[in-house]
Structure formats: C-alpha cells, structure tokens
DRENDO-92682 format. One record per atom (N, C-alpha, C, O): x, y, z; residue in three letters. Coordinates in pm, whole numbers, plus 50000, padded with zeros to 5 digits. Each point is the difference from the previous one (the first is absolute). Layout:
// residues N
XYZala
...
//
This chain:
// residues 264
500624984750016met
499395016850007met
501085011749953met
501235000449999met
497695009449961ile
501175011350023ile
499615006050120ile
498934999150061ile
502505009949973glu
500045005850124glu
500195017549945glu
501015002949937glu
498115006250088leu
499665009550040leu
500685007950104leu
499604999850117leu
501435007349843tyr
500955010150129tyr
498985014750007tyr
499705006449900tyr
500034995850187gln
499225015349904gln
499735003750184gln
500354993950101gln
498755020849875trp
499495012750109trp
498774997649964trp
499945001949879trp
498974994650166glu
498424998550033glu
499765013349921glu
499634998749883glu
500565014950169leu
499815009849941leu
501035005349877leu
500065012149978leu
500534980849964ser
501045011449920ser
498944990649797ser
499484989449965ser
500845023249981gln
498775004349917gln
500734987749858gln
499434996449897gln
502164999550162phe
500664994749870phe
499724983450044phe
499864991749910phe
500055003850243ser
499694988550024ser
498464993049956ser
499674988849962ser
499465026150067glu
498704992449927glu
500074998149868glu
499294991549946glu
501665016949977lys
499864997749880lys
500304988949903lys
499424998149894lys
501834992850168val
500224981250059val
498644995849979val
499394994749907val
500155011250269arg
499264990950013arg
498204997649922arg
499154991550027arg
500845020349867leu
499194997249903leu
500434994149897leu
499194992549945leu
502055008650001ile
500534991549866ile
499904988150083ile
498854996349976ile
501654995450106leu
499804986150044leu
498694997449999leu
499684989349948leu
499165019850110asp
498744993149999asp
499694999149842asp
499694989649941asp
500415020850011tyr
499334999949866tyr
500934992149898tyr
499695000949881tyr
500984994550141lys
500984985849930lys
499694985150062lys
500524989549962lys
498465012150147gly
499604986750103gly
501124995850057gly
500214988149978gly
500715017950097leu
501134990650039leu
499895001550158leu
499775010850056leu
500404977150008glu
500065000850128glu
500905007350073glu
500685006049917glu
499684996650191tyr
501385008850089tyr
499134999750101tyr
498784998350007tyr
502505004850107arg
499945005650154arg
500485009450006arg
500905001849918arg
498775010250186lys
500555011549958lys
500794996250121lys
499614990350066lys
501635017149976ile
500745002450114ile
500295011049971ile
500355004349890ile
499475004350266glu
499805011550030glu
501575007450058glu
500514999050112glu
499915007449785val
501465007850054val
499545015350040val
499565009149929val
500684990250191thr
499355014850085thr
501315008949971thr
501104994549998thr
498785016849983pro
500595009349980pro
500515005150136pro
499305001450100pro
502375002049887gly
500505011050091gly
500474990950137gly
500305006650100gly
499784979049908ile
500694994150068ile
501145001150022ile
500475007050089ile
500044987449846gly
501605003749977gly
500694985749973gly
501234999249999gly
497774986849974gln
500364984849920gln
500175003149844gln
499275006249923gln
502324985150050val
500315003949861val
499614985349909val
500434996349890val
498744998250191glu
500034985349924glu
499374999449844glu
500054990149928glu
499175026550026leu
499714993949895leu
501225005849895leu
500074998449879leu
500725007850200phe
500785008749884phe
501594984449966phe
500744997049907phe
498994998150232arg
500844982349980arg
499224993249917arg
500594991749931arg
498605009050058leu
499174987149891leu
500465008949862leu
500834993849934leu
498845017750016thr
499365004949905thr
501315010349947thr
499975003849883thr
501115000350201gly
500585016349958gly
499695010950026gly
500845007950044gly
498094995249940gln
498875009150039gln
499005001750129gln
499834990150072gln
499355025149967gln
499554997350132gln
498235002549955gln
499094997550080gln
500675007349787lys
498605001549974lys
499194991349929lys
500254996249885lys
498925001050173val
498614990850012val
499445006849841val
500735008249943val
498154988250003pro
500034988350033pro
500974989649959pro
501035005349959pro
499014978750036val
500704993349991val
498974986149989val
499014997050067val
501844994249788ile
499324987149975ile
500844990150025ile
501195003049994ile
498454981750041lys
501104992650023lys
499444990949946lys
498944997250057lys
501344995049833asp
499534990249884asp
501064985850014asp
501084998849942asp
498474994050125gly
500694986350023gly
502105010250056gly
500275008250088gly
500314987249843asn
500955008050053asn
500765011849985asn
501135002950040asn
497825004749878arg
500095010849918arg
499305014650054arg
498785001649998arg
502145008650049tyr
499715010450029tyr
500085010949910tyr
500935004149930tyr
497415001350093val
499995008149925val
499675014850027val
498974999050066val
501405019049918ala
499885009050061ala
499105009549925ala
499894995549886ala
499375016250129asp
499895006749910asp
498734992849951asp
499934987949978asp
498585025649999ser
499034992649980ser
500014996249871ser
499744988349972ser
500555020949928thr
500144998349867thr
500694986149955thr
499734990749925thr
501315012850161ala
501174984149907ala
499134988850060ala
499764990049932ala
499665011550222ile
498874989650018ile
499314998349903ile
500684995949906ile
497965005650062ala
499365001949843ala
500574995249867ala
499594991449921ala
501635017750074lys
500624991749884lys
500344986250005lys
500044991749909lys
500315006850265tyr
500714979650004tyr
498934993249979tyr
499924989749931tyr
499035016950138leu
498654988950037leu
499355000549826leu
499524988749985leu
500315017549911asp
500014999149883asp
500464991849939asp
499254992149944asp
502065006450045lys
500554994649934lys
499774982950067lys
499714990049935lys
500565011250214glu
499794980950044glu
498744995050023glu
499744988550038glu
499445020649936tyr
498284999450031tyr
498815006949929tyr
499045006650041tyr
501514988249799pro
499535007249890pro
498285000949989pro
499255005949922pro
500594987150169asp
498425000349989asp
499115016450066asp
500035003550118asp
499265004149769arg
499575014250088arg
500935009449985arg
500195008550088arg
500624991149780pro
500995008249964pro
499515017350030pro
498945005849976pro
502164998150077leu
500025013450087leu
500385011949891leu
499635011749991leu
501324979549927ile
500745011749894ile
499345001049886ile
499344989750007ile
500505013049937pro
499384997749864pro
500614992049893pro
500284990550073pro
500305004449772gln
500394996649924gln
500155011249883gln
500974999749924gln
498125009250066asp
499765011449898asp
501125007649975asp
499635011650024asp
501324988549949pro
501615013350019pro
499035016750058pro
500425009250071pro
498474989449875lys
499865015550022lys
499254999250127lys
500725004950087lys
498054990849968gln
499504999050109gln
500854996350082gln
500125007950093gln
500984977049915arg
500744996450092arg
500695015550012arg
499815003550117arg
500985008649801ala
500515006550082ala
499215016250033ala
500615010350029ala
498064988449958leu
499455007750058leu
499614997550145leu
500085008350091leu
499304973949926thr
500384998650144thr
501085001750050thr
500115010250068thr
500574984749924leu
501954997750022leu
500005019550077leu
500065003650118leu
499855004149761leu
500255012250017leu
498895005950143leu
500465006650093leu
498474990549899leu
499085006550098leu
499724998550139leu
499545007050091leu
501084976449886glu
500384995650148glu
501134999450014glu
500204990950080glu
500955014549881glu
500855010450058glu
500225011950093glu
500755003650091glu
498085001349829trp
499635012250004trp
499195002650141trp
500105009550078trp
499194980449927ala
498824995950109ala
500745001250093ala
499995009550078ala
501344973849928asp
500795003350121asp
500665008650056asp
500015000450123asp
500805009949795glu
500855007150014glu
498945016850075glu
500105006450105glu
499184994649799thr
498785016850084thr
499404995950066thr
500394997550114thr
498224999749836phe
498354992150071phe
500614994450152phe
499595005050105phe
501054988049894ser
500824992550116ser
499855009650066ser
498865003350030ser
501885001649999val
500475015350084val
498905002950030val
499374995150093val
500065018049790lys
499115005150038lys
498854990650117lys
499365005950086lys
500594983349900gly
499204990650046gly
500364998150218gly
499374997950103gly
501725004249860arg
500474996950149arg
499815015150048arg
499624999650117arg
500505014349836lys
499525009150051lys
498675004850013lys
499615008950075lys
499704983849841val
498774998650041val
499384995050155val
499135005650068val
501664981749962leu
499744992050100leu
500475006050127leu
499394997050103leu
501845012849905phe
500575007950062phe
499015012450060phe
499975004150116phe
499035001849742ala
499175010650043ala
498704993150080ala
499625005850101ala
499714982749859thr
499274993550020thr
500174999650182thr
499445007550081thr
501444982149943ile
500705002450119ile
500125008550123ile
499654998350117ile
500905010749825ser
500165018050089ser
498585002750005ser
499625004750107ser
499184992749771gln
499205010950070gln
499014991650081gln
499075006450050gln
500984976449980asp
498894992349998asp
500714990250138asp
500534988849994asp
499235021050139gln
500504983950102gln
499554990750006gln
500744990150002gln
497815008350002glu
499114983549978glu
501034993249901glu
500714990350028glu
499265014949883phe
501204991149867phe
501315001250023phe
500584989249992phe
500255021950039arg
501464988750049arg
500094994750150arg
501064995950048arg
497705004450026lys
500154988450120lys
499684986949919lys
500974992450002lys
498465005149961ser
499074988149880ser
501374995149937ser
499994987849985ser
501155018149974leu
500804997449901leu
501094989850109leu
500734991549948leu
499265010350185leu
500865000150081leu
499454981550018leu
498894995350022leu
502944995649949pro
499584986250041pro
499094994050128pro
500205004450114pro
499024987649865asn
499214995650124asn
500684997850092asn
499295001550099asn
501774995649932ala
500734996650118ala
500835015750094ala
500585001650107ala
499085005949790thr
500365016350089thr
499044999050135thr
498864995449994thr
501835010350149pro
499834998150100pro
498965012749991pro
500135009849927pro
498894987950159asp
499145012549981asp
500335012650048asp
499805010549939asp
500734988350175ile
500765014250035ile
500765007549859ile
499955012249987ile
500704979949921phe
500505006149874phe
499095002649921phe
500325003649886phe
498234995250153lys
499054999649880lys
499805016450062lys
500315009649929lys
499134992250212ser
499265008050040ser
501075015850012ser
499605011450022ser
501384985249962phe
501245006749974phe
499995013449843phe
500445011549993phe
498734978449891leu
499785007149922leu
498405008650016leu
499625008649921leu
499624986950193asp
499165009349988asp
500125013550084asp
498955006050024asp
502214999050022val
500255012550042val
501145004449890val
499985012349987val
501124980749920val
500805007249896val
498905014449935val
498835000049963val
502035009150047pro
498995009449875pro
500484996649889pro
500974992649988pro
498195014449884thr
500024994249892thr
501505015449958thr
500725000149900thr
499295006850176asp
501525007449993asp
500884987449993asp
500454995349895asp
499705000750211phe
501254986749993phe
500454993849857phe
501094997049951phe
497355002450001phe
500524989749820phe
499995008949923phe
499934994749889phe
500125016850100ser
500395013249904ser
501665000950036ser
500804999649906ser
499575001250198ala
501525000050028ala
500254988749945ala
500864998949912ala
498494992250130leu
501024980949912leu
499955005149912leu
501055005549968leu
497564996449921gly
500405001349829gly
501155012050018gly
500924995549930gly
499375012250103phe
500655012549998phe
501684989949936phe
500544999249889phe
499814994450263gly
501364992750014gly
500194984849900gly
501094994849974gly
497605000449982val
500394995049863val
499545005949857val
499764993349900val
500195016550109gly
499635003849895gly
498375004249902gly
499885003749883gly
499134994050216phe
498945001549968phe
499475013050045phe
499494999550111phe
500505013549822thr
499795007450068thr
498585002149957thr
499644994749894thr
499365013650190pro
499015007249925pro
499704997949831pro
499204993049939pro
501615014450029asp
500555003449877asp
499374988049939asp
498854998249959asp
502444992150048val
500484988349948val
498844989850038val
499904993649895val
499425002550168ile
498804996350046ile
498785003949852ile
499654992249912ile
500065018150101ser
498815009549996ser
500125000449820ser
499045000949923ser
502414998150039ala
500184992649844ala
499554990849961ala
499194998049910ala
501534993050189ala
499844985249954ala
498384996949968ala
499464997949891ala
499965002850249ile
498685000149950ile
498825006649901ile
498814997349984ile
502175013549952thr
499315005749856thr
500414989849934thr
499104995249932thr
502134998050057ser
500474994349892ser
499674985449946ser
500034994649889ser
499655001850239val
499274985550052val
498565002849948val
499844992549904val
499355012850112gln
498475006649927gln
500524999749858gln
499204993649933gln
501775010649996glu
499844999849849glu
500554988549970glu
499424993349916glu
501495002850129asp
500044986349974asp
498894989849991asp
499814994449892asp
499605003550193leu
498754992850009leu
499125003549883leu
499604992149914leu
500175019750093gln
499285006149846gln
500064989449911gln
499314991249949gln
502275015650053met
500624991349845met
499714987249982met
499454995349901met
501014997450221phe
499424981649992phe
498655003449948phe
499874999349878phe
498985004850204ser
498674998249964ser
499965007149825ser
499294993949921ser
501305015950039asp
499874995949882asp
500434991949890asp
499655001049882asp
501384988550186leu
500944991649915leu
498604990450031leu
499514997449891leu
499814997450202leu
499334995349970leu
498464997350014leu
499334991550058leu
500335022749841ala
498535005649922ala
499794990249943ala
499134992650046ala
501355004949870asn
499454983149908asn
500514993350002asn
500084993249898asn
500635003550207asn
501254986250021asn
499774992650112asn
499485005750096asn
500914978249911pro
499324994350094pro
501194999850132pro
499844994750110pro
501455013449836tyr
501235000550021tyr
500965007149969tyr
500264996249886tyr
500405011150137leu
501515012649990leu
499964998949872leu
499205008349957leu
501334984749949thr
500674999249870thr
498724988449922thr
500304992449909thr
498965008250123gly
498934985249892gly
499574994050081gly
499985003050119gly
499584986949826asp
499364992650022asp
500274986550084asp
499214990850018asp
501935010550020glu
500494984750095glu
501055008750134glu
500795008049951glu
499254991250171pro
500835005450117pro
501164993149927pro
500224990849921pro
500495020250162thr
501234999650005thr
501125009950082thr
499815011150051thr
501244981749942leu
501055003450125leu
499775014150030leu
500735003750093leu
498465005849857leu
500015018050040leu
498774996350041leu
499645007150094leu
499284981849862asp
498735005250076asp
499874990750191asp
499215002250092asp
501984987449898leu
500264999450143leu
501055009350037leu
499685006450099leu
501304996149862thr
500755009950094thr
499305013949982thr
500855008850014thr
497794996949957val
499625010050060val
498964999850073val
499675008650082val
499754981249890ala
498874992650100ala
500585001550147ala
499615006450098ala
501364986249881ser
500854998550158ser
500595013150036ser
499675004150111ser
501425006049795leu
500225010250057leu
499035007750074leu
500505007750083leu
497874992249906ser
499255005949993ser
499614996450167ser
499745010850053ser
500144979250035ile
499745000150074ile
500405006650114ile
499484997650109ile
501545012049875leu
500365005850120leu
499035019949967leu
500305010450060leu
498914988449860ile
499335008849995ile
498624996550041ile
499295007050072ile
500454983049883lys
498934995150053lys
499684983450039lys
500074992749902lys
499665002050199phe
500244982650073phe
498884996449862phe
499215007849946phe
501044978250023pro
498994994249952pro
499084993550058pro
500074992850099pro
498935010549827asp
498314995650143asp
500764984350061asp
500584997950106asp
499214995249809gly
500394981850038gly
500934998950127gly
500565009650054gly
499504978749981pro
500864994950093pro
501164994349975pro
500384989150044pro
500465021249853tyr
501654995949896tyr
501205003750128tyr
501074994550026tyr
498375014650023leu
501595005350055leu
499654994150183leu
498904997450047leu
502405001950020asp
499754996850161asp
500195009450068asp
500865001750086asp
497975008049862leu
499265012450105leu
499185001650092leu
500454993950098leu
498715010249923pro
498925004250128pro
498385002849887pro
499625010149941pro
499884977950069ala
498965003049891ala
499805014350016ala
500205007349904ala
499394997750213ser
499615022950030ser
501255001049830ser
499205006149929ser
501304993150034leu
500705006749891leu
499694993149842leu
500605003049897leu
498684990550114arg
499614995249889arg
499495010049890arg
499055005750054arg
501094998849831gly
499605008249967gly
500075016650033gly
499125008049967gly
502024995150100lys
500415012150075lys
500805000949919lys
500574991149937lys
499615027750058gly
501205006149970gly
500085014750043gly
499645005450105gly
500974999949775leu
499695014650039leu
499015005049944leu
499894999549878leu
499125006850206pro
498354999349963pro
500245016549848pro
499095002849922pro
502065003450078ala
499655007349884ala
500124997249878ala
499945007449903ala
500374972650108ile
500544992749837ile
499434990550051ile
499444993949909ile
500355000150209ala
499034985250016ala
498965001349983ala
499384991449939ala
500055019550105asp
498175008049910asp
499705007050001asp
499345006550082asp
501364996449746asn
499965005749930asn
499134995649890asn
500034988649952asn
499125021750007pro
499264986049891pro
500174999049895pro
499274992849931pro
501825014650014asn
500375000549888asn
501114989449946asn
500444997749888asn
499924994550292asn
501104989149968asn
499434986950049asn
500584990050042asn
498455012249945glu
498634988050038glu
500264988249871glu
500114987850011glu
499935020349875ala
500224987849896ala
501304992149992ala
500174988649956ala
500815020750100phe
501304996250046phe
500264984850078phe
500504989649959phe
499055013450143phe
499554995850158phe
499204982849921phe
499984987950022phe
499775016849932asn
498404988849974asn
500844988849888asn
500014987950025asn
500565016849872trp
501124988949961trp
500914996250047trp
500434989549953trp
500295016550157arg
500934995350051arg
499784988250085arg
500574989250007arg
498135017450073asp
499554987450083asp
498754986449943asp
499214992250054asp
501075010049861gly
499254995449902gly
501444987549913gly
499704988050001gly
501285014849952leu
500944993750031leu
500614992150099leu
500634990049962leu
499305012750160tyr
499954993650088tyr
499504989050021tyr
500484989250035tyr
498245015249935ser
498914987850027ser
500084991049933ser
499504989150029ser
501435014249819gln
499554989549926gln
501494989050031gln
500034987749992gln
501165022050046phe
501484991049963phe
500194995350153phe
500324988450024phe
499435022550095arg
501244999150076arg
498994993850119arg
498865004350019arg
501674986650047lys
499624992450101lys
499955004750127lys
500905006750050lys
497604988450033pro
500415008150165pro
500674993050030pro
500464991049931pro
499885012450233leu
501184996150101leu
499584987150045leu
500914993050045leu
497615000649954ser
499664989250010ser
500574990249922ser
500264989050050ser
500015013949812gly
500094990349893gly
501834995049966gly
500504993249910gly
500135014650219ile
501174999349930ile
500734992750183ile
499675002350116ile
501344989049823thr
501144995750063thr
500695013050059thr
500415008649922thr
499734993050218arg
500815015150007arg
500944993050127arg
499664989650057arg
501575018049975ala
500384999850085ala
500995012650065ala
500495009149933ala
499664988850216val
501025010149986val
500705000250066val
499554996450109val
502185008049897asp
500854997050014asp
500425009750138asp
500275011949992asp
499724982850094ser
500055010950142ser
501405000850059ser
500125000850122ser
501174999049781ser
500965006549968ser
500235009849965ser
499605002749887ser
501165007650188pro
500075016349950pro
500984999249877pro
501034993349996pro
498525014149912his
500315001649892his
500745014949987his
499335006250083his
501365000749880arg
500505014650003arg
499715001749767arg
500784996449911arg
498215008350081ile
499785005849843ile
500035014649936ile
499595009450068ile
500754992249841glu
499105013349937glu
498984996449909glu
500004991349913glu
499125017050122ile
498964994449876ile
499995007049881ile
500275011949982ile
499374978649930asp
500085002049844asp
499285009049944asp
500055001749878asp
//
C-alpha cells in the first residue's frame, strides 16, 4: 500500500490525497508534525517538505512529481492529457496554481483566522488542552495583525490577496461556463490541483478532512458566502463528491513520532 507523508491542512497534501482517490489507489496517511525538530523525513528522502509518497521502496517528493509518477506507474484514469496542446495548457496552468493560487489561499486562511475566534479555536488539534483553547478567548485581534506583519501578511497584502482570489474564482467560473472541467470534457491534473488548493479559502462540505465537522463549508465570509462564487464551489464540491473518498473509506494511520518539516 502507498504511504503518504503529509500534513492534514497542507494544500499540497490534499492535492495528492485527491489524486490518489481519483485514481482509486489505497493509501495510508502518516502525519508529519511541523516544528518538532525531528529529521526522519530528511533521512528518508533528502528533503524536509511534504507531501511525500512511499511506493514499495521508492520515495517521491513534490505534488507534481508525485502526479507524474502515479500517471506512469498507475495509468488508469490519467491525469495529464496526451494531446500536446492540452497537455501543455494543463501543466502550464497547474504550475501557476501551485506557485500563485496556493499562496493567496494561505493568506485568505490567515484572514479568516484573524477575524473569527471560533474558527481558529476549531483548527486546534483535538488534544490541545482546554487552558490553551481558553487563551484564544482573550487574545485581541490586534495580536494577529502584529503576527501578520511579522510574516509579511500586512493588511494591504491580505486585502490584495482577497481581491485577487475573487478574480481567480471568477476566471475559473468563466472556464467552467460551457465545460464540466477547466480545460474540457474530462478531468485533468489542473482540475484536481485547483480544487484541492482551494480548501483553505473554503473547506469542502463533506467529511474529507480530519477537522471538526463545524468547519465544513466554512471559510472567509467575503469569499465563501459570496453568491458570485457559488458556481465555483458547487463545481469543486461536486468534484469532491464524485472522486474524493470520505475519511471512513480510507485506511489511515498517524505516525506519532515527531518530524520537522517545511510545508511545500
């Protein structure tokens, strides 16, 4: 069985999970905890980012490299079109989504966490002691603004990201106006990439992520509840309903040993 070294809230881990489900491949998840200081993943793969899959004795890192590997080794339900023009378009837009759309999504998630106390408390692991959850009740919003400055997420940066994401979602909606998928009549790597990278903007409605049920369908209200985005999120959730397995349908495992990682 394929093993997936991952972080549950990583967009790129979700991209690989969706790809594995789309191809009908069984896998087990090995959660790699950020920031603990363990270097086991580096020892195994020579790098510290997730996602990584282990297939037999082979390790493959990077979500796009994993997609290409799976297409070669498991050719059923291909991800990358054979037609040269459609292949080029798929890979070009997929790279843009990986490098640009994903970053905007993380900034939008930061905005949601900053504005919604219950949302950020719900994101804490289930094992978080109540005393730490209570601490969030008294943390002022200004604290998160200061934190944002520290990582380059100033209010202007966040505002620009929200505006840009809104434009991206409209672009995707326009591409889907006369087609079931972004580049035609069949799903490709681009569709699975865009769908999975959008999870931090608005979580899927179904039980696909190991998060509290109260977070399903939630996101930044200015985007998640915008009627102009309804067509996109309906498409995204429809794609999930068609291809993504709910949590109960997956053989899952959690590695309790700590790992120090960088999020890809």
